[in-house]
LOROZA-975360 format. One line per 2 residues: number of its first residue (from 1); their letters; for each residue x negated, y, z negated of N, C-alpha, C. Coordinates in steps of 0.02 Angstrom, whole numbers, plus 50000, padded with zeros to 5 digits. Atoms other than C-alpha are relative to their C-alpha. Layout:
<recs>
NUM> A> X/Y/Z/X/Y/Z/X/Y/Z | ...
</recs>
This chain:
<recs>
1> MP> 50016/50052/50047/52565/50415/50498/50060/49956/49983 | 49941/50042/50014/52743/50358/50461/50012/49949/50056
3> DF> 49990/50048/49945/52749/50277/50634/49953/49940/49992 | 50048/50054/50010/52594/50176/50594/50024/49953/49945
5> ME> 49977/50041/50056/52662/50117/50427/50061/49960/50020 | 49941/50036/49976/52825/50072/50509/49980/49942/50045
7> WV> 50024/50053/49954/52732/49973/50642/49971/49941/49961 | 50031/50052/50039/52630/49879/50511/50052/49962/49960
9> TH> 49949/50035/50041/52777/49841/50396/50049/49962/50044 | 49954/50035/49954/52887/49793/50544/49968/49934/50023
11> GV> 50035/50061/49978/52755/49670/50604/49995/49950/49944 | 50006/50046/50057/52734/49597/50430/50068/49970/49984
13> KQ> 49933/50025/50014/52921/49581/50404/50021/49947/50051 | 49981/50046/49947/52942/49491/50569/49955/49937/49999
15> GR> 50044/50057/50002/52795/49376/50531/49949/50000/50056 | 50050/49996/49947/52692/49433/50678/49973/50071/50002
17> LE> 50033/49936/49994/52569/49570/50695/49964/49998/50067 | 50027/50003/49932/52531/49602/50875/49940/50048/50006
19> IN> 50060/49961/49989/52355/49660/50912/49977/49983/50070 | 50022/50007/49932/52293/49686/51087/49934/49960/50001
21> AA> 50061/50041/49994/52157/49561/51143/49939/50044/50012 | 50056/49956/49986/52048/49700/51209/49979/50037/49936
23> AT> 50015/49967/50063/52059/49789/51042/49963/49952/49952 | 50033/50050/50042/52010/49629/50952/49927/49990/50021
25> VG> 50068/50008/49974/51858/49606/51064/49959/50062/49983 | 50035/49938/50014/51810/49788/51042/49981/50006/49927
27> IS> 50013/49996/50072/51825/49782/50853/49947/49948/49981 | 50050/50052/50015/51728/49618/50846/49931/50020/50025
29> LA> 50064/49977/49973/51592/49689/50957/49971/50056/49957 | 50023/49945/50042/51581/49845/50850/49973/49973/49933
31> VV> 50022/50030/50063/51566/49739/50692/49933/49966/50009 | 50063/50035/49986/51428/49633/50770/49943/50050/50009
33> VL> 50051/49950/49987/51332/49785/50831/49981/50035/49935 | 50013/49969/50065/51349/49870/50661/49960/49955/49954
35> TL> 50036/50048/50041/51289/49713/50574/49927/49995/50023 | 50068/50005/49974/51137/49700/50688/49960/50064/49985
37> VT> 50034/49936/50015/51093/49884/50667/49982/50004/49926 | 50012/49999/50073/51109/49869/50478/49944/49952/49982
39> AL> 50053/50049/50015/51000/49712/50474/49932/50027/50023 | 50063/49972/49975/50866/49796/50581/49976/50057/49956
41> YL> 50018/49944/50043/50870/49950/50473/49972/49975/49933 | 50024/50027/50064/50850/49848/50313/49931/49968/50008
43> ML> 50065/50030/49987/50705/49752/50390/49946/50054/50006 | 50048/49945/49992/50620/49915/50439/49984/50032/49933
45> IS> 50010/49970/50066/50644/49989/50265/49958/49954/49956 | 50038/50048/50040/50578/49831/50184/49927/49999/50021
47> RT> 50069/50000/49975/50423/49829/50295/49965/50065/49980 | 50030/49935/50018/50393/50014/50262/49983/50002/49926
49> AA> 50014/50001/50072/50406/49989/50074/49941/49955/49985 | 50056/50046/50012/50287/49841/50080/49934/50032/50021
51> RG> 50061/49966/49977/50159/49941/50180/49981/50057/49952 | 50013/49946/50049/50177/50086/50057/49967/49973/49938
53> RY> 50031/50030/50059/50138/49971/49911/49928/49978/50016 | 50067/50022/49980/49988/49900/50007/49952/50060/50002
55> IE> 50041/49939/49995/49922/50076/50043/49985/50027/49930 | 50012/49977/50069/49944/50125/49860/49947/49957/49966
57> GL> 50050/50045/50028/49843/49972/49810/49931/50016/50027 | 50065/49982/49971/49705/50019/49931/49974/50066/49972
59> QA> 50021/49936/50029/49702/50197/49865/49976/49992/49928 | 50022/50013/50069/49690/50134/49686/49932/49966/50000
61> EA> 50064/50035/49995/49548/50017/49736/49944/50049/50020 | 50050/49950/49979/49456/50160/49825/49983/50047/49942
63> FR> 50012/49956/50057/49476/50272/49672/49958/49964/49948 | 50039/50039/50048/49410/50133/49558/49928/49993/50023
65> LQ> 50068/50007/49974/49260/50106/49671/49961/50065/49998 | 50033/49935/50005/49222/50292/49677/49978/50014/49928
67> RE> 50017/49990/50071/49227/50300/49487/49941/49956/49980 | 50055/50046/50015/49114/50147/49475/49934/50024/50032
69> NQ> 50059/49973/49966/48994/50224/49602/49971/50059/49962 | 50024/49942/50039/48984/50385/49501/49966/49977/49935
71> QL> 50031/50026/50062/48948/50285/49342/49932/49970/50015 | 50065/50028/49981/48809/50192/49432/49949/50054/50015
73> MV> 50046/49944/49985/48734/50356/49494/49975/50031/49935 | 50020/49972/50065/48732/50422/49315/49950/49953/49967
75> EI> 50045/50049/50030/48650/50261/49255/49931/50000/50035 | 50062/49997/49962/48519/50270/49394/49961/50063/49980
77> AR> 50033/49938/50020/48481/50451/49348/49970/49994/49930 | 50024/50009/50069/48463/50404/49164/49939/49955/49999
79> ES> 50055/50047/49999/48349/50257/49202/49938/50025/50037 | 50055/49975/49959/48241/50357/49323/49960/50056/49967
81> TI> 50037/49947/50033/48182/50485/49197/49931/49973/49978 | 50068/50019/50019/47997/50483/49149/49999/49964/49932
83> PG> 50000/50036/50064/48029/50438/48966/50032/49930/50006 | 49967/50065/49990/48146/50299/49021/49954/49950/50035
85> LR> 50046/50044/49964/48017/50228/49142/49943/49978/49954 | 50053/50018/50047/47882/50234/49006/50024/49947/49950
87> ER> 49972/50049/50047/47995/50140/48884/50007/49931/50033 | 49993/50064/49964/48031/50006/49014/49931/49968/50012
89> AE> 50067/50026/49989/47846/49990/49055/49971/49970/49936 | 50023/50025/50064/47804/49969/48871/50036/49935/49981
91> AL> 49961/50060/50015/47943/49841/48851/49975/49941/50041 | 50026/50053/49957/47867/49742/48995/49928/49982/49983
93> GL> 50068/50014/50021/47697/49746/48910/49947/50036/50041 | 50048/49962/49961/47615/49869/49028/49970/50055/49957
95> VA> 50033/49946/50038/47489/49993/48959/49970/50049/50049 | 50030/49948/49958/47415/50153/49026/49928/49981/50016
97> AE> 50069/50014/49980/47251/50137/49120/49952/50043/49961 | 50048/49962/50040/47099/50187/49018/49953/50039/50046
99> TI> 50043/49964/49953/46986/50230/49163/50025/49986/50070 | 49976/50007/49931/47026/50258/49345/49940/50009/50045
101> EF> 50055/49995/49952/46901/50226/49484/50030/50004/50069 | 49979/49992/49931/46928/50285/49660/49948/49968/50046
103> VS> 50045/50033/49953/46852/50181/49800/50008/50034/50067 | 49999/49966/49936/46806/50265/49959/49975/49952/50055
105> DL> 50020/50042/49944/46790/50178/50129/49939/50028/50036 | 50055/49968/49965/46651/50295/50183/49932/49969/49982
107> E> 50064/50028/50021/46511/50202/50093/49982/49938/50035
</recs>
């Protein structure tokens, strides 16, 4: 480590810091590749999070629809009872038949 510090301080004192061209290209290439990988990773994470929120919304909608369906089934069951049907028929002005005649096609 002291050799490295001596090399850096010597270069700074002299006003020149010599870096190999191949090392510069390698470091630059590594920085570019790292930047691209990081950007791709962030895009993937962002897309995954957006899809997760979309799926959660769909699940919430499905749950709401199931709850609404169950409420409708309860309402249908309540309205389909005999006393309920009689009340609706009376509200519509319908009355029970006084006499019933059966007609036969055999005559």
